[in-house]
PyMOL Python script that loads the backbone (N, CA, C, O; Angstrom):
from pymol import cmd

cmd.read_pdbstr("""\
ATOM      1  N   ARG A   1      -0.462  -9.059  -2.366  1.00  0.00           N
ATOM      2  CA  ARG A   1      -0.589  -7.621  -2.256  1.00  0.00           C
ATOM      3  C   ARG A   1       0.417  -7.097  -1.223  1.00  0.00           C
ATOM      4  O   ARG A   1       0.880  -7.827  -0.347  1.00  0.00           O
ATOM      5  N   VAL A   2       0.731  -5.819  -1.362  1.00  0.00           N
ATOM      6  CA  VAL A   2       1.528  -5.157  -0.332  1.00  0.00           C
ATOM      7  C   VAL A   2       0.735  -3.966   0.175  1.00  0.00           C
ATOM      8  O   VAL A   2       0.045  -3.296  -0.594  1.00  0.00           O
ATOM      9  N   GLN A   3       0.833  -3.710   1.445  1.00  0.00           N
ATOM     10  CA  GLN A   3       0.208  -2.532   2.053  1.00  0.00           C
ATOM     11  C   GLN A   3       1.268  -1.471   2.240  1.00  0.00           C
ATOM     12  O   GLN A   3       2.302  -1.711   2.863  1.00  0.00           O
ATOM     13  N   VAL A   4       1.000  -0.280   1.690  1.00  0.00           N
ATOM     14  CA  VAL A   4       1.986   0.796   1.779  1.00  0.00           C
ATOM     15  C   VAL A   4       1.597   1.863   2.772  1.00  0.00           C
ATOM     16  O   VAL A   4       2.339   2.826   2.967  1.00  0.00           O
ATOM     17  N   GLY A   5       0.445   1.711   3.406  1.00  0.00           N
ATOM     18  CA  GLY A   5       0.074   2.656   4.427  1.00  0.00           C
ATOM     19  C   GLY A   5      -1.324   2.405   4.961  1.00  0.00           C
ATOM     20  O   GLY A   5      -2.153   1.771   4.308  1.00  0.00           O
ATOM     21  N   MET A   6      -1.571   2.917   6.167  1.00  0.00           N
ATOM     22  CA  MET A   6      -2.881   2.870   6.790  1.00  0.00           C
ATOM     23  C   MET A   6      -3.073   4.224   7.459  1.00  0.00           C
ATOM     24  O   MET A   6      -2.321   4.595   8.360  1.00  0.00           O
ATOM     25  N   VAL A   7      -4.084   4.955   7.013  1.00  0.00           N
ATOM     26  CA  VAL A   7      -4.296   6.320   7.468  1.00  0.00           C
ATOM     27  C   VAL A   7      -5.729   6.493   7.993  1.00  0.00           C
ATOM     28  O   VAL A   7      -6.578   5.616   7.832  1.00  0.00           O
ATOM     29  N   ARG A   8      -5.964   7.622   8.608  1.00  0.00           N
ATOM     30  CA  ARG A   8      -7.244   7.876   9.266  1.00  0.00           C
ATOM     31  C   ARG A   8      -8.356   8.340   8.340  1.00  0.00           C
ATOM     32  O   ARG A   8      -9.522   8.034   8.591  1.00  0.00           O
ATOM     33  N   THR A   9      -8.033   9.070   7.273  1.00  0.00           N
ATOM     34  CA  THR A   9      -9.087   9.614   6.436  1.00  0.00           C
ATOM     35  C   THR A   9      -8.991   9.130   4.994  1.00  0.00           C
ATOM     36  O   THR A   9      -7.926   8.731   4.523  1.00  0.00           O
ATOM     37  N   GLN A  10     -10.121   9.175   4.312  1.00  0.00           N
ATOM     38  CA  GLN A  10     -10.146   8.768   2.919  1.00  0.00           C
ATOM     39  C   GLN A  10      -9.329   9.731   2.068  1.00  0.00           C
ATOM     40  O   GLN A  10      -8.701   9.308   1.097  1.00  0.00           O
ATOM     41  N   ASP A  11      -9.326  11.009   2.409  1.00  0.00           N
ATOM     42  CA  ASP A  11      -8.523  11.982   1.660  1.00  0.00           C
ATOM     43  C   ASP A  11      -7.029  11.676   1.779  1.00  0.00           C
ATOM     44  O   ASP A  11      -6.298  11.769   0.793  1.00  0.00           O
ATOM     45  N   GLN A  12      -6.574  11.314   2.976  1.00  0.00           N
ATOM     46  CA  GLN A  12      -5.177  10.929   3.155  1.00  0.00           C
ATOM     47  C   GLN A  12      -4.845   9.690   2.343  1.00  0.00           C
ATOM     48  O   GLN A  12      -3.762   9.586   1.766  1.00  0.00           O
ATOM     49  N   ALA A  13      -5.783   8.752   2.301  1.00  0.00           N
ATOM     50  CA  ALA A  13      -5.574   7.505   1.530  1.00  0.00           C
ATOM     51  C   ALA A  13      -5.462   7.815   0.048  1.00  0.00           C
ATOM     52  O   ALA A  13      -4.586   7.279  -0.630  1.00  0.00           O
ATOM     53  N   ARG A  14      -6.340   8.677  -0.468  1.00  0.00           N
ATOM     54  CA  ARG A  14      -6.290   9.046  -1.889  1.00  0.00           C
ATOM     55  C   ARG A  14      -4.967   9.739  -2.218  1.00  0.00           C
ATOM     56  O   ARG A  14      -4.375   9.495  -3.270  1.00  0.00           O
ATOM     57  N   GLU A  15      -4.512  10.603  -1.311  1.00  0.00           N
ATOM     58  CA  GLU A  15      -3.239  11.308  -1.511  1.00  0.00           C
ATOM     59  C   GLU A  15      -2.073  10.309  -1.555  1.00  0.00           C
ATOM     60  O   GLU A  15      -1.192  10.410  -2.409  1.00  0.00           O
ATOM     61  N   LEU A  16      -2.081   9.355  -0.636  1.00  0.00           N
ATOM     62  CA  LEU A  16      -1.033   8.338  -0.593  1.00  0.00           C
ATOM     63  C   LEU A  16      -1.072   7.460  -1.852  1.00  0.00           C
ATOM     64  O   LEU A  16      -0.029   7.146  -2.423  1.00  0.00           O
ATOM     65  N   ALA A  17      -2.264   7.072  -2.276  1.00  0.00           N
ATOM     66  CA  ALA A  17      -2.399   6.252  -3.487  1.00  0.00           C
ATOM     67  C   ALA A  17      -1.858   7.013  -4.697  1.00  0.00           C
ATOM     68  O   ALA A  17      -1.189   6.420  -5.543  1.00  0.00           O
ATOM     69  N   GLY A  18      -2.131   8.294  -4.793  1.00  0.00           N
ATOM     70  CA  GLY A  18      -1.602   9.102  -5.887  1.00  0.00           C
ATOM     71  C   GLY A  18      -0.093   9.171  -5.862  1.00  0.00           C
ATOM     72  O   GLY A  18       0.562   9.085  -6.901  1.00  0.00           O
ATOM     73  N   LYS A  19       0.449   9.325  -4.684  1.00  0.00           N
ATOM     74  CA  LYS A  19       1.920   9.376  -4.515  1.00  0.00           C
ATOM     75  C   LYS A  19       2.545   8.057  -4.936  1.00  0.00           C
ATOM     76  O   LYS A  19       3.566   8.037  -5.624  1.00  0.00           O
ATOM     77  N   VAL A  20       1.935   6.964  -4.523  1.00  0.00           N
ATOM     78  CA  VAL A  20       2.447   5.635  -4.882  1.00  0.00           C
ATOM     79  C   VAL A  20       2.401   5.446  -6.391  1.00  0.00           C
ATOM     80  O   VAL A  20       3.360   4.965  -6.995  1.00  0.00           O
ATOM     81  N   LYS A  21       1.295   5.824  -6.986  1.00  0.00           N
ATOM     82  CA  LYS A  21       1.122   5.636  -8.426  1.00  0.00           C
ATOM     83  C   LYS A  21       2.115   6.493  -9.216  1.00  0.00           C
ATOM     84  O   LYS A  21       2.655   6.054 -10.232  1.00  0.00           O
ATOM     85  N   GLY A  22       2.346   7.710  -8.743  1.00  0.00           N
ATOM     86  CA  GLY A  22       3.234   8.622  -9.453  1.00  0.00           C
ATOM     87  C   GLY A  22       4.709   8.410  -9.193  1.00  0.00           C
ATOM     88  O   GLY A  22       5.494   8.279 -10.132  1.00  0.00           O
ATOM     89  N   GLN A  23       5.092   8.374  -7.936  1.00  0.00           N
ATOM     90  CA  GLN A  23       6.508   8.338  -7.578  1.00  0.00           C
ATOM     91  C   GLN A  23       7.112   6.945  -7.513  1.00  0.00           C
ATOM     92  O   GLN A  23       8.330   6.799  -7.613  1.00  0.00           O
ATOM     93  N   TYR A  24       6.281   5.916  -7.346  1.00  0.00           N
ATOM     94  CA  TYR A  24       6.829   4.581  -7.149  1.00  0.00           C
ATOM     95  C   TYR A  24       6.321   3.595  -8.206  1.00  0.00           C
ATOM     96  O   TYR A  24       6.247   2.392  -7.954  1.00  0.00           O
ATOM     97  N   ALA A  25       5.977   4.104  -9.371  1.00  0.00           N
ATOM     98  CA  ALA A  25       5.490   3.241 -10.457  1.00  0.00           C
ATOM     99  C   ALA A  25       6.509   2.179 -10.836  1.00  0.00           C
ATOM    100  O   ALA A  25       6.128   1.076 -11.229  1.00  0.00           O
ATOM    101  N   ALA A  26       7.807   2.489 -10.726  1.00  0.00           N
ATOM    102  CA  ALA A  26       8.844   1.533 -11.095  1.00  0.00           C
ATOM    103  C   ALA A  26       8.785   0.297 -10.182  1.00  0.00           C
ATOM    104  O   ALA A  26       9.101  -0.808 -10.623  1.00  0.00           O
ATOM    105  N   ALA A  27       8.393   0.470  -8.948  1.00  0.00           N
ATOM    106  CA  ALA A  27       8.324  -0.666  -8.012  1.00  0.00           C
ATOM    107  C   ALA A  27       7.098  -1.521  -8.255  1.00  0.00           C
ATOM    108  O   ALA A  27       7.117  -2.724  -7.994  1.00  0.00           O
ATOM    109  N   PHE A  28       6.022  -0.909  -8.758  1.00  0.00           N
ATOM    110  CA  PHE A  28       4.748  -1.625  -8.850  1.00  0.00           C
ATOM    111  C   PHE A  28       4.272  -1.898 -10.275  1.00  0.00           C
ATOM    112  O   PHE A  28       3.279  -2.601 -10.464  1.00  0.00           O
ATOM    113  N   GLY A  29       4.945  -1.368 -11.257  1.00  0.00           N
ATOM    114  CA  GLY A  29       4.545  -1.608 -12.638  1.00  0.00           C
ATOM    115  C   GLY A  29       3.170  -1.040 -12.913  1.00  0.00           C
ATOM    116  O   GLY A  29       2.876   0.096 -12.543  1.00  0.00           O
ATOM    117  N   LEU A  30       2.327  -1.826 -13.562  1.00  0.00           N
ATOM    118  CA  LEU A  30       0.999  -1.366 -13.927  1.00  0.00           C
ATOM    119  C   LEU A  30      -0.054  -1.627 -12.844  1.00  0.00           C
ATOM    120  O   LEU A  30      -1.240  -1.370 -13.053  1.00  0.00           O
ATOM    121  N   ARG A  31       0.375  -2.129 -11.709  1.00  0.00           N
ATOM    122  CA  ARG A  31      -0.569  -2.393 -10.617  1.00  0.00           C
ATOM    123  C   ARG A  31      -1.091  -1.074 -10.050  1.00  0.00           C
ATOM    124  O   ARG A  31      -0.321  -0.144  -9.813  1.00  0.00           O
ATOM    125  N   GLU A  32      -2.392  -1.003  -9.837  1.00  0.00           N
ATOM    126  CA  GLU A  32      -3.032   0.192  -9.314  1.00  0.00           C
ATOM    127  C   GLU A  32      -3.187   0.109  -7.793  1.00  0.00           C
ATOM    128  O   GLU A  32      -3.542  -0.948  -7.273  1.00  0.00           O
ATOM    129  N   PRO A  33      -2.931   1.193  -7.079  1.00  0.00           N
ATOM    130  CA  PRO A  33      -3.201   1.211  -5.646  1.00  0.00           C
ATOM    131  C   PRO A  33      -4.710   1.105  -5.399  1.00  0.00           C
ATOM    132  O   PRO A  33      -5.509   1.685  -6.134  1.00  0.00           O
ATOM    133  N   GLN A  34      -5.085   0.370  -4.375  1.00  0.00           N
ATOM    134  CA  GLN A  34      -6.464   0.233  -3.984  1.00  0.00           C
ATOM    135  C   GLN A  34      -6.631   0.684  -2.542  1.00  0.00           C
ATOM    136  O   GLN A  34      -5.736   0.507  -1.717  1.00  0.00           O
ATOM    137  N   ILE A  35      -7.780   1.266  -2.249  1.00  0.00           N
ATOM    138  CA  ILE A  35      -8.063   1.763  -0.906  1.00  0.00           C
ATOM    139  C   ILE A  35      -9.222   0.958  -0.346  1.00  0.00           C
ATOM    140  O   ILE A  35     -10.247   0.791  -1.007  1.00  0.00           O
ATOM    141  N   ASP A  36      -9.059   0.457   0.875  1.00  0.00           N
ATOM    142  CA  ASP A  36     -10.198  -0.157   1.546  1.00  0.00           C
ATOM    143  C   ASP A  36     -10.263   0.304   2.998  1.00  0.00           C
ATOM    144  O   ASP A  36      -9.261   0.709   3.587  1.00  0.00           O
ATOM    145  N   GLN A  37     -11.447   0.232   3.547  1.00  0.00           N
ATOM    146  CA  GLN A  37     -11.673   0.689   4.904  1.00  0.00           C
ATOM    147  C   GLN A  37     -11.625  -0.501   5.846  1.00  0.00           C
ATOM    148  O   GLN A  37     -12.120  -1.577   5.511  1.00  0.00           O
ATOM    149  N   ALA A  38     -11.039  -0.321   7.010  1.00  0.00           N
ATOM    150  CA  ALA A  38     -10.965  -1.373   8.005  1.00  0.00           C
ATOM    151  C   ALA A  38     -11.252  -0.763   9.374  1.00  0.00           C
ATOM    152  O   ALA A  38     -10.805   0.341   9.684  1.00  0.00           O
ATOM    153  N   VAL A  39     -12.002  -1.501  10.183  1.00  0.00           N
ATOM    154  CA  VAL A  39     -12.238  -1.094  11.566  1.00  0.00           C
ATOM    155  C   VAL A  39     -11.240  -1.865  12.412  1.00  0.00           C
ATOM    156  O   VAL A  39     -11.180  -3.094  12.369  1.00  0.00           O
ATOM    157  N   VAL A  40     -10.453  -1.113  13.185  1.00  0.00           N
ATOM    158  CA  VAL A  40      -9.389  -1.715  13.997  1.00  0.00           C
ATOM    159  C   VAL A  40      -9.783  -1.628  15.471  1.00  0.00           C
ATOM    160  O   VAL A  40      -9.624  -0.597  16.124  1.00  0.00           O
ATOM    161  N   GLY A  41     -10.302  -2.750  15.966  1.00  0.00           N
ATOM    162  CA  GLY A  41     -10.693  -2.821  17.378  1.00  0.00           C
ATOM    163  C   GLY A  41     -11.528  -1.644  17.804  1.00  0.00           C
ATOM    164  O   GLY A  41     -12.479  -1.272  17.117  1.00  0.00           O
ATOM    165  N   ASN A  42     -11.183  -1.052  18.933  1.00  0.00           N
ATOM    166  CA  ASN A  42     -11.912   0.106  19.437  1.00  0.00           C
ATOM    167  C   ASN A  42     -11.284   1.427  18.983  1.00  0.00           C
ATOM    168  O   ASN A  42     -11.645   2.499  19.470  1.00  0.00           O
ATOM    169  N   MET A  43     -10.330   1.331  18.033  1.00  0.00           N
ATOM    170  CA  MET A  43      -9.654   2.542  17.541  1.00  0.00           C
ATOM    171  C   MET A  43     -10.438   3.183  16.397  1.00  0.00           C
ATOM    172  O   MET A  43     -10.142   4.318  16.023  1.00  0.00           O
ATOM    173  N   GLY A  44     -11.415   2.500  15.839  1.00  0.00           N
ATOM    174  CA  GLY A  44     -12.250   3.062  14.793  1.00  0.00           C
ATOM    175  C   GLY A  44     -11.761   2.704  13.395  1.00  0.00           C
ATOM    176  O   GLY A  44     -11.013   1.747  13.196  1.00  0.00           O
ATOM    177  N   SER A  45     -12.210   3.503  12.441  1.00  0.00           N
ATOM    178  CA  SER A  45     -11.950   3.227  11.020  1.00  0.00           C
ATOM    179  C   SER A  45     -10.592   3.761  10.573  1.00  0.00           C
ATOM    180  O   SER A  45     -10.142   4.827  10.992  1.00  0.00           O
ATOM    181  N   PHE A  46      -9.970   2.982   9.716  1.00  0.00           N
ATOM    182  CA  PHE A  46      -8.728   3.369   9.041  1.00  0.00           C
ATOM    183  C   PHE A  46      -8.905   3.022   7.566  1.00  0.00           C
ATOM    184  O   PHE A  46      -9.762   2.219   7.195  1.00  0.00           O
ATOM    185  N   TYR A  47      -8.080   3.641   6.742  1.00  0.00           N
ATOM    186  CA  TYR A  47      -8.097   3.371   5.308  1.00  0.00           C
ATOM    187  C   TYR A  47      -6.726   2.817   4.926  1.00  0.00           C
ATOM    188  O   TYR A  47      -5.693   3.443   5.168  1.00  0.00           O
ATOM    189  N   ARG A  48      -6.742   1.623   4.322  1.00  0.00           N
ATOM    190  CA  ARG A  48      -5.504   0.949   3.928  1.00  0.00           C
ATOM    191  C   ARG A  48      -5.276   1.182   2.450  1.00  0.00           C
ATOM    192  O   ARG A  48      -6.209   1.123   1.649  1.00  0.00           O
ATOM    193  N   VAL A  49      -4.031   1.447   2.094  1.00  0.00           N
ATOM    194  CA  VAL A  49      -3.635   1.576   0.700  1.00  0.00           C
ATOM    195  C   VAL A  49      -2.792   0.361   0.367  1.00  0.00           C
ATOM    196  O   VAL A  49      -1.734   0.129   0.951  1.00  0.00           O
ATOM    197  N   ARG A  50      -3.300  -0.419  -0.603  1.00  0.00           N
ATOM    198  CA  ARG A  50      -2.640  -1.655  -0.990  1.00  0.00           C
ATOM    199  C   ARG A  50      -2.423  -1.712  -2.482  1.00  0.00           C
ATOM    200  O   ARG A  50      -3.176  -1.118  -3.254  1.00  0.00           O
ATOM    201  N   VAL A  51      -1.389  -2.428  -2.887  1.00  0.00           N
ATOM    202  CA  VAL A  51      -1.048  -2.565  -4.311  1.00  0.00           C
ATOM    203  C   VAL A  51      -0.848  -4.054  -4.576  1.00  0.00           C
ATOM    204  O   VAL A  51      -0.271  -4.770  -3.757  1.00  0.00           O
ATOM    205  N   GLY A  52      -1.322  -4.499  -5.706  1.00  0.00           N
ATOM    206  CA  GLY A  52      -1.143  -5.904  -6.083  1.00  0.00           C
ATOM    207  C   GLY A  52      -2.210  -6.327  -7.047  1.00  0.00           C
ATOM    208  O   GLY A  52      -2.882  -5.479  -7.635  1.00  0.00           O
ATOM    209  N   PRO A  53      -2.383  -7.594  -7.224  1.00  0.00           N
ATOM    210  CA  PRO A  53      -1.684  -8.685  -6.564  1.00  0.00           C
ATOM    211  C   PRO A  53      -0.310  -8.978  -7.175  1.00  0.00           C
ATOM    212  O   PRO A  53       0.011  -8.542  -8.281  1.00  0.00           O
ATOM    213  N   PHE A  54       0.470  -9.717  -6.429  1.00  0.00           N
ATOM    214  CA  PHE A  54       1.751 -10.209  -6.892  1.00  0.00           C
ATOM    215  C   PHE A  54       1.665 -11.731  -7.032  1.00  0.00           C
ATOM    216  O   PHE A  54       0.837 -12.371  -6.384  1.00  0.00           O
ATOM    217  N   ALA A  55       2.502 -12.293  -7.859  1.00  0.00           N
ATOM    218  CA  ALA A  55       2.475 -13.740  -8.129  1.00  0.00           C
ATOM    219  C   ALA A  55       2.859 -14.551  -6.902  1.00  0.00           C
ATOM    220  O   ALA A  55       2.394 -15.679  -6.739  1.00  0.00           O
ATOM    221  N   SER A  56       3.699 -13.994  -6.038  1.00  0.00           N
ATOM    222  CA  SER A  56       4.161 -14.715  -4.860  1.00  0.00           C
ATOM    223  C   SER A  56       4.521 -13.713  -3.760  1.00  0.00           C
ATOM    224  O   SER A  56       4.729 -12.531  -4.033  1.00  0.00           O
ATOM    225  N   PRO A  57       4.591 -14.197  -2.515  1.00  0.00           N
ATOM    226  CA  PRO A  57       5.041 -13.305  -1.451  1.00  0.00           C
ATOM    227  C   PRO A  57       6.446 -12.736  -1.707  1.00  0.00           C
ATOM    228  O   PRO A  57       6.745 -11.605  -1.324  1.00  0.00           O
ATOM    229  N   GLN A  58       7.290 -13.525  -2.351  1.00  0.00           N
ATOM    230  CA  GLN A  58       8.646 -13.077  -2.639  1.00  0.00           C
ATOM    231  C   GLN A  58       8.633 -11.887  -3.616  1.00  0.00           C
ATOM    232  O   GLN A  58       9.433 -10.960  -3.490  1.00  0.00           O
ATOM    233  N   GLU A  59       7.714 -11.933  -4.588  1.00  0.00           N
ATOM    234  CA  GLU A  59       7.593 -10.813  -5.524  1.00  0.00           C
ATOM    235  C   GLU A  59       7.128  -9.549  -4.808  1.00  0.00           C
ATOM    236  O   GLU A  59       7.582  -8.447  -5.118  1.00  0.00           O
ATOM    237  N   GLY A  60       6.222  -9.716  -3.854  1.00  0.00           N
ATOM    238  CA  GLY A  60       5.780  -8.580  -3.038  1.00  0.00           C
ATOM    239  C   GLY A  60       6.905  -8.024  -2.178  1.00  0.00           C
ATOM    240  O   GLY A  60       7.038  -6.809  -2.027  1.00  0.00           O
ATOM    241  N   GLN A  61       7.711  -8.914  -1.617  1.00  0.00           N
ATOM    242  CA  GLN A  61       8.838  -8.487  -0.798  1.00  0.00           C
ATOM    243  C   GLN A  61       9.875  -7.736  -1.646  1.00  0.00           C
ATOM    244  O   GLN A  61      10.490  -6.777  -1.180  1.00  0.00           O
ATOM    245  N   ALA A  62      10.058  -8.177  -2.877  1.00  0.00           N
ATOM    246  CA  ALA A  62      10.985  -7.491  -3.778  1.00  0.00           C
ATOM    247  C   ALA A  62      10.503  -6.090  -4.078  1.00  0.00           C
ATOM    248  O   ALA A  62      11.306  -5.160  -4.146  1.00  0.00           O
ATOM    249  N   ALA A  63       9.185  -5.920  -4.261  1.00  0.00           N
ATOM    250  CA  ALA A  63       8.621  -4.575  -4.507  1.00  0.00           C
ATOM    251  C   ALA A  63       8.825  -3.717  -3.268  1.00  0.00           C
ATOM    252  O   ALA A  63       9.178  -2.543  -3.381  1.00  0.00           O
ATOM    253  N   CYS A  64       8.607  -4.288  -2.086  1.00  0.00           N
ATOM    254  CA  CYS A  64       8.821  -3.533  -0.829  1.00  0.00           C
ATOM    255  C   CYS A  64      10.293  -3.120  -0.698  1.00  0.00           C
ATOM    256  O   CYS A  64      10.593  -2.020  -0.234  1.00  0.00           O
ATOM    257  N   ALA A  65      11.183  -3.981  -1.098  1.00  0.00           N
ATOM    258  CA  ALA A  65      12.617  -3.678  -0.997  1.00  0.00           C
ATOM    259  C   ALA A  65      12.975  -2.449  -1.826  1.00  0.00           C
ATOM    260  O   ALA A  65      13.859  -1.679  -1.450  1.00  0.00           O
ATOM    261  N   LYS A  66      12.292  -2.265  -2.952  1.00  0.00           N
ATOM    262  CA  LYS A  66      12.542  -1.097  -3.795  1.00  0.00           C
ATOM    263  C   LYS A  66      12.119   0.190  -3.123  1.00  0.00           C
ATOM    264  O   LYS A  66      12.590   1.264  -3.495  1.00  0.00           O
ATOM    265  N   LEU A  67      11.237   0.103  -2.136  1.00  0.00           N
ATOM    266  CA  LEU A  67      10.751   1.289  -1.421  1.00  0.00           C
ATOM    267  C   LEU A  67      11.561   1.601  -0.183  1.00  0.00           C
ATOM    268  O   LEU A  67      11.345   2.630   0.458  1.00  0.00           O
ATOM    269  N   LYS A  68      12.481   0.737   0.157  1.00  0.00           N
ATOM    270  CA  LYS A  68      13.278   0.934   1.385  1.00  0.00           C
ATOM    271  C   LYS A  68      13.917   2.327   1.383  1.00  0.00           C
ATOM    272  O   LYS A  68      14.536   2.730   0.398  1.00  0.00           O
ATOM    273  N   GLY A  69      13.764   3.046   2.476  1.00  0.00           N
ATOM    274  CA  GLY A  69      14.338   4.372   2.595  1.00  0.00           C
ATOM    275  C   GLY A  69      13.455   5.478   2.010  1.00  0.00           C
ATOM    276  O   GLY A  69      13.836   6.648   2.027  1.00  0.00           O
ATOM    277  N   SER A  70      12.289   5.116   1.499  1.00  0.00           N
ATOM    278  CA  SER A  70      11.408   6.118   0.879  1.00  0.00           C
ATOM    279  C   SER A  70      10.523   6.833   1.877  1.00  0.00           C
ATOM    280  O   SER A  70       9.926   7.862   1.558  1.00  0.00           O
ATOM    281  N   GLY A  71      10.433   6.292   3.093  1.00  0.00           N
ATOM    282  CA  GLY A  71       9.529   6.878   4.077  1.00  0.00           C
ATOM    283  C   GLY A  71       8.173   6.210   4.102  1.00  0.00           C
ATOM    284  O   GLY A  71       7.355   6.495   4.977  1.00  0.00           O
ATOM    285  N   LEU A  72       7.918   5.300   3.128  1.00  0.00           N
ATOM    286  CA  LEU A  72       6.646   4.568   3.106  1.00  0.00           C
ATOM    287  C   LEU A  72       6.817   3.256   3.874  1.00  0.00           C
ATOM    288  O   LEU A  72       7.881   2.637   3.862  1.00  0.00           O
ATOM    289  N   ASP A  73       5.739   2.859   4.536  1.00  0.00           N
ATOM    290  CA  ASP A  73       5.715   1.525   5.119  1.00  0.00           C
ATOM    291  C   ASP A  73       5.411   0.574   3.970  1.00  0.00           C
ATOM    292  O   ASP A  73       4.761   0.964   3.001  1.00  0.00           O
ATOM    293  N   CYS A  74       5.861  -0.635   4.066  1.00  0.00           N
ATOM    294  CA  CYS A  74       5.530  -1.626   3.050  1.00  0.00           C
ATOM    295  C   CYS A  74       5.500  -2.982   3.737  1.00  0.00           C
ATOM    296  O   CYS A  74       6.462  -3.391   4.387  1.00  0.00           O
ATOM    297  N   LEU A  75       4.392  -3.656   3.582  1.00  0.00           N
ATOM    298  CA  LEU A  75       4.141  -4.919   4.273  1.00  0.00           C
ATOM    299  C   LEU A  75       3.416  -5.848   3.327  1.00  0.00           C
ATOM    300  O   LEU A  75       2.404  -5.464   2.740  1.00  0.00           O
ATOM    301  N   VAL A  76       3.911  -7.066   3.164  1.00  0.00           N
ATOM    302  CA  VAL A  76       3.247  -8.053   2.335  1.00  0.00           C
ATOM    303  C   VAL A  76       2.039  -8.567   3.124  1.00  0.00           C
ATOM    304  O   VAL A  76       2.173  -8.974   4.278  1.00  0.00           O
ATOM    305  N   VAL A  77       0.847  -8.546   2.487  1.00  0.00           N
ATOM    306  CA  VAL A  77      -0.390  -9.029   3.119  1.00  0.00           C
ATOM    307  C   VAL A  77      -1.016 -10.082   2.231  1.00  0.00           C
ATOM    308  O   VAL A  77      -0.794 -10.103   1.020  1.00  0.00           O
ATOM    309  N   THR A  78      -1.800 -10.954   2.837  1.00  0.00           N
ATOM    310  CA  THR A  78      -2.378 -12.069   2.093  1.00  0.00           C
ATOM    311  C   THR A  78      -3.730 -11.747   1.469  1.00  0.00           C
ATOM    312  O   THR A  78      -4.182 -12.474   0.584  1.00  0.00           O
ATOM    313  N   GLN A  79      -4.372 -10.699   1.898  1.00  0.00           N
ATOM    314  CA  GLN A  79      -5.682 -10.361   1.336  1.00  0.00           C
ATOM    315  C   GLN A  79      -5.668  -8.999   0.721  1.00  0.00           C
ATOM    316  O   GLN A  79      -6.686  -8.547   0.197  1.00  0.00           O
TER     317      GLN A  79
END
""", "prot")
cmd.dss("prot")
cmd.show_as("cartoon", "prot")
cmd.util.cbc("prot")
cmd.orient("prot")
């Protein structure tokens, strides 16, 4: 999987997932963005937007490379 963002609210996460699905479909193919909640130390809850799975970390890195310069973060994650 790749993580394309981590935001504070569920609404922001849904907006980001929609943007990823619409504007960056070429990078991710038929993979759907998924949103999950994570508690980060004493900073509270965040919502992560992730896309995948990919067959290998290299395939995830290639998808991230297609987003370079787009303004989105992109990070290959194992879960």
